[in-house]
PDB file of N, CA, C and O in Angstrom:
ATOM      1  N   MET A   1       0.836  -1.201   0.011  1.00  0.00           N
ATOM      2  CA  MET A   1      -0.011  -0.041   0.015  1.00  0.00           C
ATOM      3  C   MET A   1       0.931   1.266  -0.025  1.00  0.00           C
ATOM      4  O   MET A   1       1.868   1.363   0.768  1.00  0.00           O
ATOM      5  N   PRO A   2       0.671   2.207  -0.917  1.00  0.00           N
ATOM      6  CA  PRO A   2       1.491   3.413  -0.950  1.00  0.00           C
ATOM      7  C   PRO A   2       1.263   4.287   0.267  1.00  0.00           C
ATOM      8  O   PRO A   2       0.157   4.400   0.797  1.00  0.00           O
ATOM      9  N   ARG A   3       2.394   4.918   0.697  1.00  0.00           N
ATOM     10  CA  ARG A   3       2.292   5.814   1.849  1.00  0.00           C
ATOM     11  C   ARG A   3       1.712   7.135   1.464  1.00  0.00           C
ATOM     12  O   ARG A   3       2.027   7.678   0.405  1.00  0.00           O
ATOM     13  N   ARG A   4       0.847   7.671   2.331  1.00  0.00           N
ATOM     14  CA  ARG A   4       0.235   9.013   2.076  1.00  0.00           C
ATOM     15  C   ARG A   4       1.068  10.042   2.780  1.00  0.00           C
ATOM     16  O   ARG A   4       1.451   9.865   3.937  1.00  0.00           O
ATOM     17  N   LEU A   5       1.346  11.101   2.097  1.00  0.00           N
ATOM     18  CA  LEU A   5       2.153  12.233   2.698  1.00  0.00           C
ATOM     19  C   LEU A   5       1.375  13.506   2.620  1.00  0.00           C
ATOM     20  O   LEU A   5       1.938  14.563   2.339  1.00  0.00           O
ATOM     21  N   ASP A   6       0.038  13.427   2.872  1.00  0.00           N
ATOM     22  CA  ASP A   6      -0.821  14.624   2.848  1.00  0.00           C
ATOM     23  C   ASP A   6      -0.349  15.750   3.760  1.00  0.00           C
ATOM     24  O   ASP A   6      -0.546  16.929   3.467  1.00  0.00           O
ATOM     25  N   HIS A   7       0.276  15.368   4.865  1.00  0.00           N
ATOM     26  CA  HIS A   7       0.701  16.397   5.801  1.00  0.00           C
ATOM     27  C   HIS A   7       1.816  17.268   5.271  1.00  0.00           C
ATOM     28  O   HIS A   7       2.067  18.326   5.849  1.00  0.00           O
ATOM     29  N   LEU A   8       2.532  16.873   4.159  1.00  0.00           N
ATOM     30  CA  LEU A   8       3.524  17.672   3.592  1.00  0.00           C
ATOM     31  C   LEU A   8       3.049  18.747   2.613  1.00  0.00           C
ATOM     32  O   LEU A   8       3.756  19.723   2.363  1.00  0.00           O
ATOM     33  N   PHE A   9       1.876  18.567   2.074  1.00  0.00           N
ATOM     34  CA  PHE A   9       1.315  19.447   1.074  1.00  0.00           C
ATOM     35  C   PHE A   9       1.326  20.934   1.522  1.00  0.00           C
ATOM     36  O   PHE A   9       1.699  21.826   0.760  1.00  0.00           O
ATOM     37  N   GLY A  10       0.911  21.158   2.763  1.00  0.00           N
ATOM     38  CA  GLY A  10       0.897  22.569   3.307  1.00  0.00           C
ATOM     39  C   GLY A  10       2.267  23.185   3.245  1.00  0.00           C
ATOM     40  O   GLY A  10       2.426  24.365   2.933  1.00  0.00           O
ATOM     41  N   ALA A  11       3.219  22.399   3.535  1.00  0.00           N
ATOM     42  CA  ALA A  11       4.642  23.004   3.552  1.00  0.00           C
ATOM     43  C   ALA A  11       5.130  23.207   2.086  1.00  0.00           C
ATOM     44  O   ALA A  11       5.897  24.129   1.807  1.00  0.00           O
ATOM     45  N   ILE A  12       4.696  22.376   1.209  1.00  0.00           N
ATOM     46  CA  ILE A  12       5.157  22.506  -0.188  1.00  0.00           C
ATOM     47  C   ILE A  12       4.445  23.655  -0.852  1.00  0.00           C
ATOM     48  O   ILE A  12       5.038  24.328  -1.695  1.00  0.00           O
ATOM     49  N   ALA A  13       3.186  23.912  -0.507  1.00  0.00           N
ATOM     50  CA  ALA A  13       2.317  24.919  -1.197  1.00  0.00           C
ATOM     51  C   ALA A  13       2.365  26.224  -0.439  1.00  0.00           C
ATOM     52  O   ALA A  13       1.459  27.043  -0.594  1.00  0.00           O
ATOM     53  N   SER A  14       3.415  26.464   0.401  1.00  0.00           N
ATOM     54  CA  SER A  14       3.425  27.741   1.105  1.00  0.00           C
ATOM     55  C   SER A  14       4.073  28.821   0.233  1.00  0.00           C
ATOM     56  O   SER A  14       4.823  28.539  -0.701  1.00  0.00           O
ATOM     57  N   PHE A  15       3.750  30.057   0.580  1.00  0.00           N
ATOM     58  CA  PHE A  15       4.242  31.215  -0.184  1.00  0.00           C
ATOM     59  C   PHE A  15       5.796  31.164  -0.255  1.00  0.00           C
ATOM     60  O   PHE A  15       6.387  31.317  -1.324  1.00  0.00           O
ATOM     61  N   ARG A  16       6.403  30.953   0.869  1.00  0.00           N
ATOM     62  CA  ARG A  16       7.876  31.005   0.966  1.00  0.00           C
ATOM     63  C   ARG A  16       8.485  29.930   0.025  1.00  0.00           C
ATOM     64  O   ARG A  16       9.391  30.244  -0.748  1.00  0.00           O
ATOM     65  N   VAL A  17       8.027  28.747   0.078  1.00  0.00           N
ATOM     66  CA  VAL A  17       8.553  27.646  -0.769  1.00  0.00           C
ATOM     67  C   VAL A  17       8.275  27.900  -2.236  1.00  0.00           C
ATOM     68  O   VAL A  17       9.128  27.648  -3.087  1.00  0.00           O
ATOM     69  N   LEU A  18       7.057  28.411  -2.543  1.00  0.00           N
ATOM     70  CA  LEU A  18       6.769  28.745  -3.981  1.00  0.00           C
ATOM     71  C   LEU A  18       7.684  29.871  -4.480  1.00  0.00           C
ATOM     72  O   LEU A  18       8.097  29.861  -5.640  1.00  0.00           O
ATOM     73  N   ARG A  19       8.002  30.841  -3.614  1.00  0.00           N
ATOM     74  CA  ARG A  19       8.873  31.938  -4.050  1.00  0.00           C
ATOM     75  C   ARG A  19      10.276  31.425  -4.284  1.00  0.00           C
ATOM     76  O   ARG A  19      10.911  31.862  -5.243  1.00  0.00           O
ATOM     77  N   GLU A  20      10.789  30.544  -3.487  1.00  0.00           N
ATOM     78  CA  GLU A  20      12.120  29.971  -3.643  1.00  0.00           C
ATOM     79  C   GLU A  20      12.157  29.164  -4.941  1.00  0.00           C
ATOM     80  O   GLU A  20      13.116  29.260  -5.707  1.00  0.00           O
ATOM     81  N   ALA A  21      11.123  28.375  -5.184  1.00  0.00           N
ATOM     82  CA  ALA A  21      11.006  27.585  -6.431  1.00  0.00           C
ATOM     83  C   ALA A  21      10.987  28.507  -7.654  1.00  0.00           C
ATOM     84  O   ALA A  21      11.639  28.218  -8.657  1.00  0.00           O
ATOM     85  N   ALA A  22      10.262  29.585  -7.577  1.00  0.00           N
ATOM     86  CA  ALA A  22      10.150  30.531  -8.742  1.00  0.00           C
ATOM     87  C   ALA A  22      11.503  31.126  -8.971  1.00  0.00           C
ATOM     88  O   ALA A  22      11.913  31.221 -10.128  1.00  0.00           O
ATOM     89  N   LEU A  23      12.213  31.526  -7.986  1.00  0.00           N
ATOM     90  CA  LEU A  23      13.543  32.093  -8.205  1.00  0.00           C
ATOM     91  C   LEU A  23      14.496  31.131  -8.803  1.00  0.00           C
ATOM     92  O   LEU A  23      15.283  31.513  -9.668  1.00  0.00           O
ATOM     93  N   ARG A  24      14.469  29.895  -8.389  1.00  0.00           N
ATOM     94  CA  ARG A  24      15.326  28.851  -8.980  1.00  0.00           C
ATOM     95  C   ARG A  24      14.896  28.560 -10.466  1.00  0.00           C
ATOM     96  O   ARG A  24      15.741  28.362 -11.338  1.00  0.00           O
ATOM     97  N   ALA A  25      13.614  28.543 -10.700  1.00  0.00           N
ATOM     98  CA  ALA A  25      13.158  28.245 -12.044  1.00  0.00           C
ATOM     99  C   ALA A  25      13.469  29.275 -13.081  1.00  0.00           C
ATOM    100  O   ALA A  25      13.615  28.955 -14.260  1.00  0.00           O
ATOM    101  N   VAL A  26      13.575  30.551 -12.644  1.00  0.00           N
ATOM    102  CA  VAL A  26      13.746  31.623 -13.605  1.00  0.00           C
ATOM    103  C   VAL A  26      15.269  31.919 -13.929  1.00  0.00           C
ATOM    104  O   VAL A  26      15.582  32.773 -14.759  1.00  0.00           O
ATOM    105  N   ARG A  27      16.126  31.227 -13.284  1.00  0.00           N
ATOM    106  CA  ARG A  27      17.570  31.430 -13.563  1.00  0.00           C
ATOM    107  C   ARG A  27      17.831  31.219 -15.073  1.00  0.00           C
ATOM    108  O   ARG A  27      17.533  30.184 -15.669  1.00  0.00           O
ATOM    109  N   GLY A  28      18.428  32.325 -15.644  1.00  0.00           N
ATOM    110  CA  GLY A  28      18.775  32.264 -17.057  1.00  0.00           C
ATOM    111  C   GLY A  28      17.577  32.535 -17.956  1.00  0.00           C
ATOM    112  O   GLY A  28      17.739  32.464 -19.174  1.00  0.00           O
ATOM    113  N   LYS A  29      16.394  32.840 -17.449  1.00  0.00           N
ATOM    114  CA  LYS A  29      15.194  33.039 -18.268  1.00  0.00           C
ATOM    115  C   LYS A  29      14.562  34.370 -18.041  1.00  0.00           C
ATOM    116  O   LYS A  29      13.498  34.620 -18.606  1.00  0.00           O
ATOM    117  N   ARG A  30      15.124  35.234 -17.267  1.00  0.00           N
ATOM    118  CA  ARG A  30      14.487  36.495 -16.861  1.00  0.00           C
ATOM    119  C   ARG A  30      14.019  37.354 -18.015  1.00  0.00           C
ATOM    120  O   ARG A  30      13.058  38.112 -17.890  1.00  0.00           O
ATOM    121  N   ARG A  31      14.720  37.228 -19.167  1.00  0.00           N
ATOM    122  CA  ARG A  31      14.313  38.111 -20.326  1.00  0.00           C
ATOM    123  C   ARG A  31      13.336  37.471 -21.223  1.00  0.00           C
ATOM    124  O   ARG A  31      12.920  38.109 -22.190  1.00  0.00           O
ATOM    125  N   LYS A  32      12.922  36.249 -20.989  1.00  0.00           N
ATOM    126  CA  LYS A  32      11.846  35.621 -21.786  1.00  0.00           C
ATOM    127  C   LYS A  32      10.518  36.204 -21.401  1.00  0.00           C
ATOM    128  O   LYS A  32      10.263  36.413 -20.215  1.00  0.00           O
ATOM    129  N   PRO A  33       9.657  36.477 -22.362  1.00  0.00           N
ATOM    130  CA  PRO A  33       8.383  37.217 -22.070  1.00  0.00           C
ATOM    131  C   PRO A  33       7.532  36.548 -20.955  1.00  0.00           C
ATOM    132  O   PRO A  33       7.012  37.250 -20.087  1.00  0.00           O
ATOM    133  N   GLY A  34       7.389  35.246 -20.969  1.00  0.00           N
ATOM    134  CA  GLY A  34       6.590  34.608 -19.916  1.00  0.00           C
ATOM    135  C   GLY A  34       7.152  34.806 -18.549  1.00  0.00           C
ATOM    136  O   GLY A  34       6.424  35.116 -17.606  1.00  0.00           O
ATOM    137  N   ALA A  35       8.479  34.625 -18.426  1.00  0.00           N
ATOM    138  CA  ALA A  35       9.157  34.765 -17.116  1.00  0.00           C
ATOM    139  C   ALA A  35       9.105  36.211 -16.659  1.00  0.00           C
ATOM    140  O   ALA A  35       8.909  36.494 -15.477  1.00  0.00           O
ATOM    141  N   ALA A  36       9.285  37.139 -17.619  1.00  0.00           N
ATOM    142  CA  ALA A  36       9.240  38.576 -17.240  1.00  0.00           C
ATOM    143  C   ALA A  36       7.835  38.965 -16.783  1.00  0.00           C
ATOM    144  O   ALA A  36       7.696  39.732 -15.830  1.00  0.00           O
ATOM    145  N   ALA A  37       6.778  38.449 -17.447  1.00  0.00           N
ATOM    146  CA  ALA A  37       5.435  38.763 -17.011  1.00  0.00           C
ATOM    147  C   ALA A  37       5.143  38.240 -15.655  1.00  0.00           C
ATOM    148  O   ALA A  37       4.565  38.939 -14.823  1.00  0.00           O
ATOM    149  N   PHE A  38       5.546  36.969 -15.402  1.00  0.00           N
ATOM    150  CA  PHE A  38       5.343  36.397 -14.077  1.00  0.00           C
ATOM    151  C   PHE A  38       6.038  37.157 -12.995  1.00  0.00           C
ATOM    152  O   PHE A  38       5.462  37.408 -11.937  1.00  0.00           O
ATOM    153  N   PHE A  39       7.268  37.530 -13.240  1.00  0.00           N
ATOM    154  CA  PHE A  39       8.040  38.223 -12.191  1.00  0.00           C
ATOM    155  C   PHE A  39       7.619  39.724 -12.014  1.00  0.00           C
ATOM    156  O   PHE A  39       7.889  40.333 -10.978  1.00  0.00           O
ATOM    157  N   ALA A  40       6.969  40.280 -13.031  1.00  0.00           N
ATOM    158  CA  ALA A  40       6.467  41.652 -12.871  1.00  0.00           C
ATOM    159  C   ALA A  40       5.406  41.689 -11.770  1.00  0.00           C
ATOM    160  O   ALA A  40       5.253  42.705 -11.092  1.00  0.00           O
ATOM    161  N   ASN A  41       4.682  40.601 -11.593  1.00  0.00           N
ATOM    162  CA  ASN A  41       3.632  40.547 -10.605  1.00  0.00           C
ATOM    163  C   ASN A  41       3.876  39.357  -9.697  1.00  0.00           C
ATOM    164  O   ASN A  41       2.937  38.635  -9.363  1.00  0.00           O
ATOM    165  N   LEU A  42       5.105  39.141  -9.297  1.00  0.00           N
ATOM    166  CA  LEU A  42       5.517  37.902  -8.538  1.00  0.00           C
ATOM    167  C   LEU A  42       4.659  37.654  -7.328  1.00  0.00           C
ATOM    168  O   LEU A  42       4.117  36.560  -7.170  1.00  0.00           O
ATOM    169  N   GLU A  43       4.519  38.664  -6.450  1.00  0.00           N
ATOM    170  CA  GLU A  43       3.773  38.451  -5.221  1.00  0.00           C
ATOM    171  C   GLU A  43       2.323  38.004  -5.473  1.00  0.00           C
ATOM    172  O   GLU A  43       1.815  37.035  -4.910  1.00  0.00           O
ATOM    173  N   ARG A  44       1.690  38.802  -6.379  1.00  0.00           N
ATOM    174  CA  ARG A  44       0.312  38.466  -6.693  1.00  0.00           C
ATOM    175  C   ARG A  44       0.169  37.094  -7.323  1.00  0.00           C
ATOM    176  O   ARG A  44      -0.763  36.357  -7.002  1.00  0.00           O
ATOM    177  N   GLU A  45       1.097  36.739  -8.229  1.00  0.00           N
ATOM    178  CA  GLU A  45       1.015  35.412  -8.887  1.00  0.00           C
ATOM    179  C   GLU A  45       1.189  34.280  -7.914  1.00  0.00           C
ATOM    180  O   GLU A  45       0.494  33.265  -7.963  1.00  0.00           O
ATOM    181  N   LEU A  46       2.169  34.489  -6.999  1.00  0.00           N
ATOM    182  CA  LEU A  46       2.427  33.428  -5.982  1.00  0.00           C
ATOM    183  C   LEU A  46       1.295  33.293  -5.000  1.00  0.00           C
ATOM    184  O   LEU A  46       0.964  32.175  -4.606  1.00  0.00           O
ATOM    185  N   LEU A  47       0.683  34.391  -4.586  1.00  0.00           N
ATOM    186  CA  LEU A  47      -0.518  34.289  -3.741  1.00  0.00           C
ATOM    187  C   LEU A  47      -1.665  33.597  -4.379  1.00  0.00           C
ATOM    188  O   LEU A  47      -2.393  32.824  -3.756  1.00  0.00           O
ATOM    189  N   ARG A  48      -1.820  33.908  -5.707  1.00  0.00           N
ATOM    190  CA  ARG A  48      -2.896  33.288  -6.465  1.00  0.00           C
ATOM    191  C   ARG A  48      -2.623  31.769  -6.603  1.00  0.00           C
ATOM    192  O   ARG A  48      -3.533  30.956  -6.441  1.00  0.00           O
ATOM    193  N   LEU A  49      -1.360  31.402  -6.905  1.00  0.00           N
ATOM    194  CA  LEU A  49      -1.010  29.975  -7.027  1.00  0.00           C
ATOM    195  C   LEU A  49      -1.132  29.302  -5.705  1.00  0.00           C
ATOM    196  O   LEU A  49      -1.614  28.170  -5.675  1.00  0.00           O
ATOM    197  N   GLU A  50      -0.748  29.878  -4.623  1.00  0.00           N
ATOM    198  CA  GLU A  50      -0.868  29.295  -3.286  1.00  0.00           C
ATOM    199  C   GLU A  50      -2.366  28.977  -2.968  1.00  0.00           C
ATOM    200  O   GLU A  50      -2.714  27.912  -2.458  1.00  0.00           O
ATOM    201  N   ARG A  51      -3.204  29.961  -3.301  1.00  0.00           N
ATOM    202  CA  ARG A  51      -4.622  29.784  -3.005  1.00  0.00           C
ATOM    203  C   ARG A  51      -5.211  28.676  -3.891  1.00  0.00           C
ATOM    204  O   ARG A  51      -5.964  27.829  -3.410  1.00  0.00           O
ATOM    205  N   GLN A  52      -4.863  28.685  -5.193  1.00  0.00           N
ATOM    206  CA  GLN A  52      -5.318  27.587  -6.052  1.00  0.00           C
ATOM    207  C   GLN A  52      -4.880  26.224  -5.594  1.00  0.00           C
ATOM    208  O   GLN A  52      -5.663  25.274  -5.607  1.00  0.00           O
ATOM    209  N   LEU A  53      -3.602  26.119  -5.179  1.00  0.00           N
ATOM    210  CA  LEU A  53      -3.144  24.816  -4.759  1.00  0.00           C
ATOM    211  C   LEU A  53      -3.867  24.369  -3.491  1.00  0.00           C
ATOM    212  O   LEU A  53      -4.190  23.188  -3.362  1.00  0.00           O
ATOM    213  N   ASN A  54      -4.131  25.283  -2.547  1.00  0.00           N
ATOM    214  CA  ASN A  54      -4.756  24.915  -1.342  1.00  0.00           C
ATOM    215  C   ASN A  54      -6.269  24.614  -1.424  1.00  0.00           C
ATOM    216  O   ASN A  54      -6.837  23.904  -0.595  1.00  0.00           O
ATOM    217  N   THR A  55      -6.887  25.196  -2.473  1.00  0.00           N
ATOM    218  CA  THR A  55      -8.280  24.909  -2.727  1.00  0.00           C
ATOM    219  C   THR A  55      -8.471  23.865  -3.775  1.00  0.00           C
ATOM    220  O   THR A  55      -9.597  23.545  -4.157  1.00  0.00           O
ATOM    221  N   GLU A  56      -7.356  23.323  -4.250  1.00  0.00           N
ATOM    222  CA  GLU A  56      -7.365  22.284  -5.318  1.00  0.00           C
ATOM    223  C   GLU A  56      -8.087  22.692  -6.567  1.00  0.00           C
ATOM    224  O   GLU A  56      -8.806  21.902  -7.179  1.00  0.00           O
ATOM    225  N   THR A  57      -7.882  23.990  -6.957  1.00  0.00           N
ATOM    226  CA  THR A  57      -8.455  24.466  -8.182  1.00  0.00           C
ATOM    227  C   THR A  57      -7.426  24.734  -9.275  1.00  0.00           C
ATOM    228  O   THR A  57      -7.802  25.128 -10.379  1.00  0.00           O
ATOM    229  N   TRP A  58      -6.130  24.530  -8.997  1.00  0.00           N
ATOM    230  CA  TRP A  58      -5.109  24.763  -9.951  1.00  0.00           C
ATOM    231  C   TRP A  58      -5.100  23.652 -11.034  1.00  0.00           C
ATOM    232  O   TRP A  58      -5.239  22.473 -10.711  1.00  0.00           O
ATOM    233  N   ARG A  59      -4.942  24.030 -12.282  1.00  0.00           N
ATOM    234  CA  ARG A  59      -4.855  23.080 -13.363  1.00  0.00           C
ATOM    235  C   ARG A  59      -3.621  23.476 -14.202  1.00  0.00           C
ATOM    236  O   ARG A  59      -3.390  24.658 -14.459  1.00  0.00           O
ATOM    237  N   PRO A  60      -2.854  22.488 -14.611  1.00  0.00           N
ATOM    238  CA  PRO A  60      -1.638  22.746 -15.389  1.00  0.00           C
ATOM    239  C   PRO A  60      -1.991  23.288 -16.751  1.00  0.00           C
ATOM    240  O   PRO A  60      -3.065  22.992 -17.273  1.00  0.00           O
ATOM    241  N   GLY A  61      -1.097  24.089 -17.348  1.00  0.00           N
ATOM    242  CA  GLY A  61      -1.327  24.577 -18.683  1.00  0.00           C
ATOM    243  C   GLY A  61      -0.988  23.541 -19.750  1.00  0.00           C
ATOM    244  O   GLY A  61      -0.616  22.419 -19.406  1.00  0.00           O
ATOM    245  N   ALA A  62      -1.101  23.873 -21.005  1.00  0.00           N
ATOM    246  CA  ALA A  62      -0.843  22.983 -22.114  1.00  0.00           C
ATOM    247  C   ALA A  62       0.663  22.776 -22.218  1.00  0.00           C
ATOM    248  O   ALA A  62       1.466  23.649 -21.888  1.00  0.00           O
ATOM    249  N   TYR A  63       1.013  21.563 -22.698  1.00  0.00           N
ATOM    250  CA  TYR A  63       2.420  21.238 -22.892  1.00  0.00           C
ATOM    251  C   TYR A  63       2.879  22.015 -24.146  1.00  0.00           C
ATOM    252  O   TYR A  63       2.089  22.325 -25.037  1.00  0.00           O
ATOM    253  N   LYS A  64       4.198  22.313 -24.171  1.00  0.00           N
ATOM    254  CA  LYS A  64       4.804  22.929 -25.328  1.00  0.00           C
ATOM    255  C   LYS A  64       5.857  21.928 -25.814  1.00  0.00           C
ATOM    256  O   LYS A  64       6.686  21.447 -25.043  1.00  0.00           O
ATOM    257  N   SER A  65       5.797  21.633 -27.108  1.00  0.00           N
ATOM    258  CA  SER A  65       6.764  20.727 -27.680  1.00  0.00           C
ATOM    259  C   SER A  65       7.796  21.469 -28.538  1.00  0.00           C
ATOM    260  O   SER A  65       7.520  22.520 -29.117  1.00  0.00           O
ATOM    261  N   PHE A  66       8.949  20.899 -28.592  1.00  0.00           N
ATOM    262  CA  PHE A  66       9.999  21.494 -29.412  1.00  0.00           C
ATOM    263  C   PHE A  66      10.938  20.360 -29.860  1.00  0.00           C
ATOM    264  O   PHE A  66      10.937  19.275 -29.279  1.00  0.00           O
ATOM    265  N   GLU A  67      11.709  20.621 -30.864  1.00  0.00           N
ATOM    266  CA  GLU A  67      12.627  19.658 -31.471  1.00  0.00           C
ATOM    267  C   GLU A  67      14.043  20.068 -31.219  1.00  0.00           C
ATOM    268  O   GLU A  67      14.428  21.209 -31.474  1.00  0.00           O
ATOM    269  N   LEU A  68      14.837  19.121 -30.705  1.00  0.00           N
ATOM    270  CA  LEU A  68      16.310  19.415 -30.636  1.00  0.00           C
ATOM    271  C   LEU A  68      16.971  18.964 -31.922  1.00  0.00           C
ATOM    272  O   LEU A  68      16.652  17.907 -32.467  1.00  0.00           O
ATOM    273  N   ARG A  69      17.898  19.784 -32.398  1.00  0.00           N
ATOM    274  CA  ARG A  69      18.573  19.433 -33.651  1.00  0.00           C
ATOM    275  C   ARG A  69      20.104  19.336 -33.478  1.00  0.00           C
ATOM    276  O   ARG A  69      20.824  19.173 -34.464  1.00  0.00           O
ATOM    277  N   ASP A  70      20.578  19.431 -32.293  1.00  0.00           N
ATOM    278  CA  ASP A  70      22.023  19.426 -32.116  1.00  0.00           C
ATOM    279  C   ASP A  70      22.439  18.305 -31.171  1.00  0.00           C
ATOM    280  O   ASP A  70      22.000  18.358 -30.022  1.00  0.00           O
ATOM    281  N   PRO A  71      23.191  17.354 -31.502  1.00  0.00           N
ATOM    282  CA  PRO A  71      23.937  17.231 -32.805  1.00  0.00           C
ATOM    283  C   PRO A  71      23.082  16.613 -33.920  1.00  0.00           C
ATOM    284  O   PRO A  71      23.457  16.678 -35.091  1.00  0.00           O
ATOM    285  N   LYS A  72      21.918  16.005 -33.559  1.00  0.00           N
ATOM    286  CA  LYS A  72      21.115  15.407 -34.635  1.00  0.00           C
ATOM    287  C   LYS A  72      19.663  15.587 -34.196  1.00  0.00           C
ATOM    288  O   LYS A  72      19.397  15.770 -33.008  1.00  0.00           O
ATOM    289  N   PRO A  73      18.729  15.536 -35.130  1.00  0.00           N
ATOM    290  CA  PRO A  73      17.306  15.698 -34.762  1.00  0.00           C
ATOM    291  C   PRO A  73      16.828  14.582 -33.827  1.00  0.00           C
ATOM    292  O   PRO A  73      17.156  13.410 -34.010  1.00  0.00           O
ATOM    293  N   ARG A  74      16.045  14.983 -32.819  1.00  0.00           N
ATOM    294  CA  ARG A  74      15.506  14.032 -31.855  1.00  0.00           C
ATOM    295  C   ARG A  74      13.988  14.313 -31.657  1.00  0.00           C
ATOM    296  O   ARG A  74      13.329  13.623 -30.881  1.00  0.00           O
TER     297      ARG A  74
END
């Protein structure tokens, strides 16, 4: 039977942890439009994300696909 770790969710979905994750995720991407827009309203976006996670209303966005061509197409 799988172990349930429900008690950890509150710690993972906290504003502080989400902020740290956002800062790590944006390294090297600050000038990309999506990252710049998110960071322009960082506090508001993180509060909204925290609320959505805690109320279980967050839904992931669509996947983006891309092709690697170096050193060969994949």
